[in-house]
C-alpha positions as CSV (number, residue, x, y, z in Angstrom):
1,X,0.3,-0.3,-0.1
2,X,3.1,2.5,0.9
3,X,4.7,1.3,-2.1
4,X,1.3,2.3,-3.9
5,X,0.3,5.5,-2.5
6,X,4.8,6.8,-3.6
7,X,4.1,5.6,-7.0
8,X,0.8,8.1,-6.8
9,X,3.0,11.2,-5.2
10,X,5.7,10.3,-8.1
11,X,3.3,10.3,-11.0
12,X,1.0,13.8,-9.6
13,X,4.6,15.3,-9.3
14,X,5.4,14.5,-12.8
15,X,2.2,15.8,-14.1
16,X,1.9,18.6,-11.8
17,X,4.1,21.1,-13.7
18,X,1.8,20.5,-17.0
19,X,-1.1,21.4,-15.3
20,X,0.5,24.3,-13.9
21,X,0.9,25.8,-17.0
22,X,-2.9,26.1,-17.9
23,X,-3.9,26.8,-14.7
24,X,-1.5,29.4,-14.1
25,X,-2.8,31.2,-17.2
26,X,-6.7,31.2,-15.8
27,X,-7.5,28.5,-18.6
28,X,-8.6,25.0,-19.0
29,X,-6.6,22.3,-20.3
30,X,-8.7,22.3,-23.6
31,X,-8.1,25.7,-24.4
32,X,-4.4,25.5,-23.6
33,X,-4.1,22.6,-26.2
34,X,-6.2,24.4,-29.0
35,X,-4.3,27.7,-28.8
36,X,-1.0,25.3,-28.9
37,X,-2.3,23.6,-31.7
38,X,-3.3,26.9,-33.7
39,X,-0.2,28.1,-32.5
40,X,2.0,25.1,-34.1
41,X,-0.2,25.9,-37.8
42,X,0.6,29.2,-37.7
43,X,4.3,28.2,-37.4
44,X,3.6,25.8,-40.4
45,X,2.2,28.5,-42.6
46,X,5.4,31.0,-41.5
47,X,7.6,28.4,-43.4
48,X,8.6,28.2,-46.7
49,X,6.4,26.2,-49.4
50,X,8.4,23.0,-50.9
51,X,6.2,23.0,-53.8
52,X,7.6,26.6,-54.6
53,X,11.2,26.3,-54.0
54,X,11.2,23.7,-56.5
55,X,9.5,26.0,-59.1
56,X,11.8,28.6,-58.8
57,X,14.6,26.1,-59.0
58,X,13.0,25.0,-62.3
59,X,13.0,28.3,-64.2
60,X,16.8,28.5,-63.2
61,X,17.8,25.6,-63.8
62,X,15.7,25.5,-67.6
63,X,17.6,28.5,-68.1
64,X,20.9,27.0,-67.4
65,X,20.2,24.1,-69.6
66,X,19.4,26.5,-72.5
67,X,23.1,28.6,-71.6
68,X,24.8,25.2,-71.5
69,X,23.1,23.9,-74.2
70,X,24.2,27.4,-76.6
71,X,27.6,27.1,-75.3
72,X,28.7,23.5,-76.1
73,X,27.0,24.3,-79.9
74,X,28.2,27.3,-79.5
75,X,29.9,27.2,-83.4
76,X,27.9,24.9,-85.3
77,X,25.1,27.7,-84.3
78,X,26.9,30.7,-85.1
79,X,25.3,34.3,-83.4
80,X,21.9,33.8,-85.6
81,X,21.6,30.4,-84.0
82,X,22.5,30.9,-80.4
83,X,20.0,34.0,-80.5
84,X,17.1,32.0,-81.9
85,X,17.4,29.1,-79.6
86,X,17.8,30.9,-76.2
87,X,15.5,33.7,-77.7
88,X,12.5,31.8,-76.1
89,X,13.7,30.6,-72.7
90,X,15.5,34.1,-71.7
91,X,11.3,35.3,-72.5
92,X,9.8,32.6,-70.4
93,X,12.4,32.3,-67.6
94,X,13.1,36.6,-67.1
95,X,10.4,39.2,-66.3
96,X,11.3,41.0,-69.0
97,X,8.4,43.9,-68.8
98,X,9.1,44.2,-64.9
99,X,12.9,44.5,-65.5
100,X,12.2,46.8,-67.9
101,X,10.1,49.1,-65.7
102,X,12.8,48.8,-62.9
103,X,15.7,49.9,-65.0
104,X,14.2,53.0,-65.9
105,X,12.9,53.5,-62.0
106,X,11.0,57.2,-62.1
107,X,11.2,57.3,-65.2
108,X,9.0,55.0,-66.6
109,X,5.8,56.6,-64.6
110,X,6.4,59.8,-67.7
111,X,6.6,57.7,-70.8
112,X,3.6,57.4,-72.6
113,X,2.3,53.3,-73.3
114,X,3.9,53.3,-77.0
115,X,7.2,54.9,-75.3
116,X,7.0,52.0,-72.7
117,X,6.4,49.5,-75.3
118,X,9.6,50.8,-77.4
119,X,11.6,50.2,-74.9
120,X,10.6,47.2,-73.5
121,X,10.9,45.3,-76.8
122,X,14.3,47.0,-77.5
123,X,15.7,45.9,-74.1
124,X,14.4,42.5,-74.5
125,X,16.4,41.8,-77.6
126,X,19.3,43.7,-76.3
127,X,18.7,40.9,-73.5
128,X,18.8,38.3,-76.0
129,X,21.8,39.3,-77.9
130,X,23.9,39.6,-75.0
131,X,22.8,36.3,-73.5
132,X,23.8,35.1,-77.2
133,X,26.9,36.8,-76.8
134,X,28.6,36.2,-73.7
135,X,28.1,32.6,-73.8
136,X,29.6,31.4,-76.6
137,X,32.0,28.7,-76.1
138,X,32.5,25.5,-73.6
139,X,35.3,24.6,-72.0
140,X,33.4,22.2,-69.6
141,X,32.1,24.6,-67.0
142,X,28.9,22.9,-65.2
143,X,25.8,25.1,-63.5
144,X,25.2,23.9,-60.1
145,X,22.3,24.9,-58.1
146,X,23.0,25.6,-54.3
147,X,19.8,26.0,-52.6
148,X,16.7,28.3,-52.5
149,X,15.4,30.1,-49.8
150,X,12.4,32.7,-49.2
151,X,12.8,36.4,-50.0
152,X,10.8,39.4,-48.8
153,X,7.8,40.5,-50.6
154,X,6.9,36.6,-51.4
155,X,10.1,36.2,-53.4
156,X,12.5,33.7,-53.4
157,X,16.5,33.8,-53.8
158,X,17.7,30.7,-56.2
159,X,21.9,30.5,-55.0
160,X,23.7,28.6,-58.0
161,X,27.7,28.6,-58.9
162,X,29.1,28.2,-62.7
163,X,31.8,26.1,-62.2
164,X,34.1,27.4,-64.6
165,X,37.6,24.5,-63.6
166,X,39.0,22.9,-60.6
167,X,39.8,25.7,-58.8
168,X,37.0,27.0,-57.0
169,X,38.4,30.8,-57.0
170,X,37.5,30.8,-60.7
171,X,34.1,29.8,-59.9
172,X,31.0,32.4,-60.4
173,X,28.6,32.8,-58.0
174,X,25.1,33.6,-59.6
175,X,22.3,34.4,-57.2
176,X,19.1,34.9,-59.0
177,X,16.0,36.7,-57.2
178,X,12.5,35.7,-58.3
179,X,8.8,36.8,-58.4
180,X,5.6,34.5,-58.8
181,X,4.1,36.4,-61.9
182,X,0.6,34.7,-63.0
183,X,1.2,31.3,-61.2
184,X,5.1,30.9,-63.1
185,X,8.4,32.0,-61.0
186,X,10.0,34.6,-63.2
187,X,13.8,35.9,-62.4
188,X,14.0,39.9,-61.8
189,X,17.7,39.9,-61.0
190,X,20.9,38.5,-61.8
191,X,23.2,39.0,-58.5
192,X,27.2,37.7,-60.3
193,X,29.6,37.9,-57.7
194,X,27.7,40.1,-55.6
195,X,27.0,42.8,-58.1
196,X,23.2,43.4,-58.6
197,X,22.8,43.2,-62.5
198,X,19.3,45.0,-62.1
199,X,21.1,47.8,-59.6
200,X,23.6,48.4,-62.2
201,X,20.9,49.0,-65.1
202,X,18.6,51.1,-62.8
203,X,21.8,53.9,-62.4
204,X,22.9,53.4,-65.8
205,X,19.6,53.9,-67.8
206,X,17.9,56.0,-65.2
207,X,21.4,58.7,-65.5
208,X,20.9,58.7,-69.3
209,X,17.3,58.6,-70.0
210,X,17.8,61.8,-67.3
211,X,20.5,63.4,-69.0
212,X,19.6,62.8,-72.4
213,X,16.0,61.1,-73.0
214,X,14.4,57.4,-73.7
215,X,15.5,58.3,-77.5
216,X,19.0,58.4,-76.4
217,X,19.0,55.1,-74.2
218,X,17.0,53.2,-77.1
219,X,19.1,54.3,-79.7
220,X,22.5,52.9,-77.4
221,X,20.9,49.8,-77.0
222,X,19.9,49.4,-80.8
223,X,23.7,50.3,-81.6
224,X,25.0,47.1,-79.1
225,X,22.7,44.9,-80.5
226,X,24.0,45.5,-84.1
227,X,27.4,45.4,-82.5
228,X,27.0,42.2,-81.0
229,X,25.4,40.4,-83.8
230,X,27.9,41.8,-86.2
231,X,31.0,40.7,-84.0
232,X,30.0,36.8,-84.6
């Protein structure tokens, strides 16, 4: 009998701290458990969605696969072939209208709809030509996806690296910022070795538009496209 009483007392001691929590809070056990469950559900909602991460990574991986393709077939394709092959992937992977608008900053709102469309079209052509010209050869380079993490405003940050050779010091860190546009993850910024491409464009384009107007910027991009096309 004494042994049973001892066990009973130990059980009461073991459970008394848990009972004390909701009693000290002035609530019932049921309310306490409901509150705890609700809190855990909220924490789960704050965690990044695995499905969203996979879609964002897929966008970057698809772009990398297309770039690797034109690199490996650079000589046989030539500039025009690389441009034509990469164009649909670039337009699908990057949110070019958003990038074009953001690049002009406060100047965008002062443009007519026709001017906005003209700049977006030229900027898109320039972007495709830029990719076709830069990825113009292959020496065993490989793209490697490192990780993906949520960013501010519901965006996604995908970290990758372009492995150039066996020396890690020569590798290029390529980080991508993406947002969800109409249910599809699109790239809005590329950060190469810590340098934001979008920030550079915003500074350069904004300064030129302020000093010389939009027509000068469009003419400059058109000239650069002709130079890229004529170089190959």
